N, C-alpha and C positions, 0 to 999 in steps of 0.2 A: 224604382225609376223616379228620378227627379226631373225638374224642368229642363235642365241642361244635359241630361243623359237620355238618349233615345231608348225606346223599347228594345229589349233583347229578343231576337227572333229565334236564335239557336244557341245552345250552349254545348261545349265539348262533353262527351261522355267519358267519364274517368277510366272505364275499362278499355275503351278504344284508344285513348291517349296512352295508356300504359303499354299497349301493344303496337303503338305507332312507330314509324321509322324516326320521327323527330325525337321521340323520347329515347329510343335506342342510341341515337346520335349523342344526346346529352350524357347518357350513361357512359358511352364510349369515351367522350371527352374527359369525363371525371376519372374513369379508370385508367385510361391510357396517357392522358396529359395533365391530370390533376387540375382540371378546370371545372369548378362546381357551379352549375347554372340551373336554377330551380324552375324557371318558366320561360315562355317565349320572349318576354321583354328582356330578360337577362341574356338570352341567346342572341337576340338582335343587337343589343349593345356590344356584346363580344364580337359579333361579326363585322361591325363597322369601326370598332376601336382597335381591333387586332386583325387587320385585314389579311396580311399574309398568312398568319396562323390559322384563321378560319378557312381560307380556301385550300390551304395545304391539308387541313383536316378533312374537308369534303373529298378531296382527291384520294386520300388514304382510306377513309371510311368506305367509300363506294368502290374501291379497288380499280382505279384508273389503270388501264393496261399499257404501261409504259414499255416502249421498246428501248429507249435510252432514258435514264433517270434525269430529271432536271437538276441543274446546279443551284438555282436560286428561284424562290417562289415569285417575288415581285421586286422589280427595280424601276426607279424613275417615277414620275407623276403624270397625271393626265395633261395633255392628250397622248403622250408618248410612253405611257407605262408599259413595261415589258413583263409578261407573265411566264412563269415556269421555263425560264431560259435553259436551253439545252435539252429539254424533254422532247421525246418523239412519241407519237401515238397515231391512231387512226379512228375516226368517228365510227366508221362502218363496223369495225370490230366490236365496239360497244353495243351496237344495235343487234348484231347477229349472234353474239355470245355475251348477253347482258349479265350484269350482277357480279358481285365479288366472289360468289361461290361457284358451284359447278355450272357449266353451260346448260342452256335450255335443251331438253331432249328433243329429238327430231319430231316426235308425235305431239308436242305441246303446241297449242294454238297461238299463232302470232298475229294473224290479220283476219278480220271479218270485213267483207266488202258487200255493199248493197247499192244498187243503182235505182234511180227513180222508176225506171220501167219494169222493175221486178227482178232483173238479173242479179244474182248473188253468187258469192264465191268465198271460200275460206282457204287460208294458207297456214299450214303448220310451219314451225321453224325449219323442219327438214325441207319442205317445199321452198321456203323463202331462200334458204342458203343455196339450194340447187339452182334456182332461177338466177340469183345474184351471181353465182359462180359462172353460169353460162353467159349472162349479160356482160360480166367483166371480161371474159375471154373474147366476146364479140367486139366490145369497144377497143380492146387491145389490137385485135385484128384490123380494125379500122384506123389504127394509128394513134389512138388516144393514150396519153401518158400523163405523168405528173405535171400539174400546172396548166394542162389544156382545158378548154371549156366545153362542156356538154350542156345544151339547153333543151328544154322540153316545152312544147305547146300541147298540154295534156291536162286532163281533169284529175280529180282526187280518186285514183284507182290503183290497183296493184302494179300495173305496168310502170306507172310513174315512180312508185316507191322502189321497185326493183332497179330501174334505170338510175335513180339517185344513189342508191347504196352501192351499185356497181361503180358509178363514177367516183364516189368518195373513197372506195376501196383502192382505187388506182392513184389517189392523190390528185385527181383531176377536179375541176371546179364546176359546180352545178348552178343552174339558174332555171326558173320556170315561170311560165305565164299560163293563165287559164285560157282555154280555147274560145271563150266568149269575148276576149279582148279584141279591140279593133286592130287592123294591120299596122297602122302607124304607131300605136301604143306598144305593140310587140316589137316592132323594128327598132323603136327608140331605145328599148331596153337591151335587146340582144345584140344589135349591131355594134354597140360601143364596147362589148366585151370580147368580140371576135371569136365566136365559137367554132370549133372544128366539126362537131356533130350536132344535128338537130334530131330529137325524138318527137314525133308528132302523131296525133290521132287523125283518122280520116273524118271524124265527125263526133258529135256529142248529143246527148239527150237532155232537154231542159223544159220544164213546164208543159209536159205532154207533147213536145215536138222534137223531131230529130233535125239536127243542123249539120250540113256538109261543110267542112272547113278545108277541103283539099285546095280550093282556090287560094285561100289565105296561105296555106303551106307553100304552094308554088310561088306566090309573090314573095314570101319570105326568103325562099331559096335564091331568088333573083336579087334581093336587096342585101343579102349578107354574103359578101364576097369571100369571107374566110371559110365558109362551109365546105367540107370535103365529102360529107355523106349525110343522107337523110334517112332515118329509120321510120317507117310508117306502121302504126298500130291499127289494125282493122277493129276499131272499137265499136262503131255503130254501122252495121251493114258490111258489105264486102267491097266497097269502093277502093280502088287502087290509084296509084299515081306513078307515072313513068319516071324511071331513073331514081327510084327510091328502093330501099332494102326492106323486105317484109320482116316485121318483129318476130313473129312466130317461127318463120323459116330460119332466121338468124340464130335464135336461141336453140332451135333444134340442131342446127349445124354445130353449135358449140356446147352441146349438152355434155355434162361431165367436166366442164371447165373448172380449173382450180380456184378455190375460194381462198384468196390471200389478201393481205392488207399491207399496202405500202406505208412504211413508217414516215411520218411527216412532222415537221416542227409544230410545236404547240400553236403558233400563230399562222400556220400554213392555211391559205384560203380553203374553206369548205364550200361556201356558196356565196352568191351575190343576190341580195335582196334589193329592193328599190324604194326610193321615196315616191310620193304620189305623183311627182312630175307635173304638178298643176302649173308651174312656170318653168319653162326651159326643159332640157332633158332630165328625166328622172335620175337622181343620184344613185350610183351603184354602191350599195353598202356591203362591204366585205367583212364577213365574220369567219373566225378560225376554227379548225377542228377542236383544239383543246378548250377554247373558251366556251364553245357550245356544249361540249361534253360535261364540263364541271358545272356550268350554269344550269343545264337541264337536269343533271342529277339533283342539284339543290332544289330547283323549282318543282320538279315532278315528284320526287320522293319525299323531301322534307316539307315543302310548302303545301303540296297538293295531296300528299299521302298515298301516291300511287305505287303499286308494286305487283308482284305475281298474284294472279287471281282476279285482278281488276280488269274491267273492260272500259277502255278510255275512248270517248267520242268527243269530237268538237266539229261543229258544222263549219266548213271552210272550203275555199277553192285553193288551187295551187298558186294563185297570185297574191295570197295573203300570208303573212308570217305565221299564222296559226296552223297552216299546213306543216311548216317546218317544226313547229312545237309539238303537234300531235304525233308526228311520225317518231319523235324522240321518245314517245311512250315505250317503244321497244327497248330503250337503253335501261329502263328500270324493271323490265320483265313483264310489263302489262300487255294485254292483248289490245291492239288498236282497232277501232271501228271506223272504216272509211265509208263515207256516203257521197254519192255524186248525183246531183239533181237539184231541183228547186225545193226550198223549205216550205213552200206554200202550195205544192201540187200533190194531190188534188185539193187539199186544204191544209190548214195549219196544224192538223193532227199528225201529219206524216212522220215527223221526227220523234214524236212521243210514241207512236206505234213502233218505230225503229227501236227505241229504248226498251220497250216491252219485248219485242221479238228477240233481241240479242242480249238481254239482261245487262244493259249498260249500267255500270256503277258510278261513272263520272261523266256527266252530260254537259258539254260546253256549247255555248251559243253566243249570240250578240244581244246587247241590250235592246236594239230596235225589234228583234224577233220577239223578245219577252213582251215588249209594249204592244206588238201586233196581236199576240195571243190574248193579252189582257183585254184589248179593245174588242176582239172577236168573241169574247166571253166563253172561251173553251175551258174545259175542266179535265185536264189530262189524267189526274189520279182517280177520278170517278170513272173514266172510260177504260184506262189501261192499268195493267199490273206493273207498277213501278217500284215494287218492293226491293229490287236489287239496287236502286239508285240511292247513293249516300251523299252525293255532292252535285251541285249545279254551278257551272262556271259561266260568267258573263263578262264580256269585254266589247271593245269596238266603239263604245260611247258610255257616258255615265248612266248607271242603272238608277231609275227614278225610285222614289219612296214607294210609289204605287206598284212598281215592278217588284220590289222586295216583298211587299205584302202579297202580291199575286202568287209569287213562288211559294211563300209560306202557306198560303191558304189552298192553292190548287195543285201544288206538287207534294207538299207535306212538311210539317213542322220539324220532322226528324232529318230533313235534307239540308245539308250545309249550303248556304248561299255564298259562293266564292266569286264575288265581284272583284275584278282585277284591272289594273291599268298599267301599261308599259309602252312598248313601241317596237316597230320594225327595226329601229336603230340598233337594238341589242338583242332582239328576238327573245325578250323576257319581260317580266313585270317589275315595276318599281314598288307598287303597293298591291297587296294581294290578300290571301286568306291563309290560315294555318290550322292544322287539326286541333290545336290546343288553345285557340283564341275564339271568343264569342263572335256572333254576328249581330251588330247593332243596326236597327232600322235605318236604311239610307246611307250606310257607311261601309267603306272598304275596311276590312278588319284590322290590317296592320301594314307596316312597311316591310317589304320583302327582306329576307336575310341577305346580308352583303350589300344591300342598297342603302347608302347613307343619304336618305332623303330628308331635305329640309324645305320649309316654306320661307322665302325671303321677301321682306317688305320692300317698299320703294327705296329705302336707304341701304338695301342689301343686307339687312340684319335678320337672323332667324326669328320667326314668330310661331307661337302656339295658339290654337283656337282663333286664328285669324287667317284670312285668305292671302296667299302670296304666290310668287313664282316657284314652281317645282325645280329644285336644284339638287344635283348629286355632288357630294363633296369628296368622295373617295372612288378610286377606279373599280370597275367590275370586269371580270375576265372576258365577257362576251361583247364588250363595247367594240365598235368597228376596228378592225386591224388597220383599215384605210378605206378611203373612197376610191373607186375605180377611176383611172385617169386623173389622179390628184397627186402628182409626184412630190410636191412640196408640202402637202397636208393643209394648204390654205383653205380649201373648200370645207374640209372637216372642222377646222378651227372656227371658221365663220359660222358653221351650222350650230355648234354647241358651246363654244368657249369665248365668243366675242364679248358678250355682256359681262360675264364673270370669269376673267382669265384664271385658268387652272381648275375651274368648277364647271360641271356640265349643266347648262340650262336646257331643259327639255321642251319648254314652250307650253306647259300646262299650268293651269290655275288650280291651286290645291290648298286645302286646310288640313292641318294635322292636329288632332285633338290631344288633350292631356292623357287620354287612354291609349294613345298610340295609333288609333284608327285614323282614317283619312276620307276626305270627300274631294272628288275632282269636279271642277266647275267649267270645264271646257278649255279651249285654247286661249292662252293669255293674249295672243295677238288679235283675238276677236272679242275681247272683253267689252262689255257695255259700260261706258263711262258717262253717266248722266248727272250733271250738277255736282261733279266731284265724287259721286258715289259709284264705285266700280262693282260690277256684278258679272259673274260668269254666265255664258249663254245656256249652260245646262239647267240653271235655275229657271230661266225664262221658258225653255222648252218643256220643263216639267209642268208648268202651269198651263201653257197653251195646249200642249198635246194631251193634257189630262182631260180635256173636253172630248167627248165621244164624237162630236161633229167635226173635229180637226184630225185629218189623216196624217199630215206632216207639216212642218213649218221651218222657216229660216229667218233669223233676226239679224239685222245689220245696223250698227250705229255709225252713221257717216261722220259724226263729229270726231270719232276716234282716228280719222286719217288727216286731222289738221284743220278741219273746217269747224270753227267755233259755233257756227249757226247750223250745224248739221242736224239731220233728222234721225229718229229711231224708226226704222221701217220693219214691219213684220209681214213676211210673205207666207201665205196659207195655201195648203192643199186641203180642200174641204171634202167631207164624205159625200157620197152620192145623194143628191136631192137637197143639200143644205145650201142656203144663200148667205152671203156676207151680212146682209141686212139683219137677218134673224140671229146671227151668232155674235156680231160685233159688240152689242151692249154687254153680253155676258163675259166676253173676253176682257173688255176694259175693266169691268168690275172685279173679275178674278185677279187680274194683274195688279190693280191698285191695292187690293186687300192682301194679296200674297207677297208682293214685292214692295212697290212704293209708287206714289203718283208719278215720280220721275221716270219710272220704267214702263209706263203706258205708252205704246207706240204713237207717233204722230200720224201714221197711216197704216192701215191694213190693206194688203193687196193680194188678190187671189191669183194663183198661178196653177198650171196643170200639174207640175211636178217640181221638186226641189233638185237642183243640180248636185250630183254626188260624184266622188272619185270612183275609180274602178274598184276600190275596196269598201265603198259604201259610206265614206265620210261626207258630211255636209260641206259644201264649198263656201264657207263663210267668208274667208279672207279674199279669195278671187272675186266673189260678188262685191264685196266692199271696195275692192280696187276698181272694178268696172264702174260702180256707182260714183266713185270719186273722180272719174274722168280718164282713168288709164285705158288705153286702147285694149279691146278684148283680146287681141292676139298677144299682147304683152302681159295681160293679167292672168291668163290661164291657157294652157294647152288643151284644146278640145279633145285631143286624143287621150288625155289622161282622165277623161270623164266617162262614167258609165252611160250617161244620157246627155250628150252634148247639146241636143236640141233644147234642153231645159234652160239653157243660158239665154235664149232669144228674148224673153220678156224683160230680163235685166238689162240687156244691151239696148233694147228699145227705150226703156225707162231712162237710161243714162243720157240719151241724146235729146230727150224732151226738154 
């Protein structure tokens, strides 16, 4: 280790690499296509320099189940690139009959489900196919066909998975929200796509309480005029709702329904995901059957190393793209582990206990959860048998150096730390981990295969070992087919291609090292620009939240919105019993030493909580807009926030 190369926390095991899917893929490329690639770096360069050939190889190697063969792999350029033109397939077929070999036997385990209150269930592939066949027949009987929309207000549970796969099998279009979303947030999402059928639960359990959502369901039915039927799942208790169809009765009525797969074009819409919607209506991001199939084959099997025998878990709700990602574990033959409930009830050990109970081999979570475990001082490997665990995934925010160390020390040095960063925009990662690449302290191991990631400086030139804009220079198959209600594509171009025409600007601040690893520094539109020195907010949070006395924080540089005399403001949520007076001197000293004197805030302000989006992201940009004088209703949609009341201190500060 030298001064400029961080400590290596994990190294690939040669025997595991030899048996990995990524090594098999390299050997297959050499034997079948005479492409000789010795390591990950070679394969990455091949994937972004020979884009059509790489993605054609992924489709062939994993045995994409074409109904009609494509005529051409790739034509055109971003943002109108066309993939696998003429090819037809169906996502659901790849989930229920995964892999290039023989289909999964009926008695093989497909799904493990665990709910916070202790309710648990397991589904074999036989069970899952039978349930999806019945749900498919039920949806058809309700008039659902190719191109129709089915939406779900439902948690991360088997019924949601079954309804989704049944929808996809018909060529209908899926969209979901978590039942803890507010009525306006749900309506803003669902109303714009005009669904024909709503699948909803009667309630849900969270943090030791049961919540009845039938009132929300009824209001949704009144607000979405396109609805022709509502299916109600008795998920918590036996509460019913008039003029709805009972899920269990409906599936029983259609028991034995045929499991078939409607062939659809490669770009045919599979689902609609949504932007955070912090300003205006959430953008409906449409991704296609084929793009998701090939991207998730690559991401899950090659990048993540998942396959038969693995148990794949990621803590998520149905309102976050990680739900869509985790259910794709079925496409590579893994058993998926679904959990519904709070990650902190009764305490932060609950998910580690889950990992022990179900012998989870890949455990996915968020960086804030890791930070919470670190601060709580929990020691999972000392308390639970985590011997089945080989990899731990982290996303949702940059993972701090301390978070990396905590995983290595308290989960195990033989567990690969798979810090990744990507987006809802393409339901995948741009920078990730791989079975044959080391883990360096504080760094994301590599750029993802097929992701032509560069860091661009202020002149738009690529830089290495310097911080710049994260830009993608080549198309990827799971990039949005289009935005909903954006017929001329203007909103999509504005979102990604306005700054660099023909290249995708993602809006993250990134450094790519000479080793090919990466560090994400936060959103580029919330960068701290002090005295000409720019710094990502992730670096700031690492220092501030590294103090045990700080539970959460948010930093805003008001000079970044055009005010030359702006202030650097740091908002703090303090641990119980801690006062600002006792912690502020330490904060100033730590920030001055770790960052620079320029990055010591002008003011520290204590608040009760930090406003976050429904997916848990800190609302840096909306708060910055409010503090710069933008009216709150124009700066952010309160219904896009998980805790809208948390905005009040910022609104009050802006008018002082």
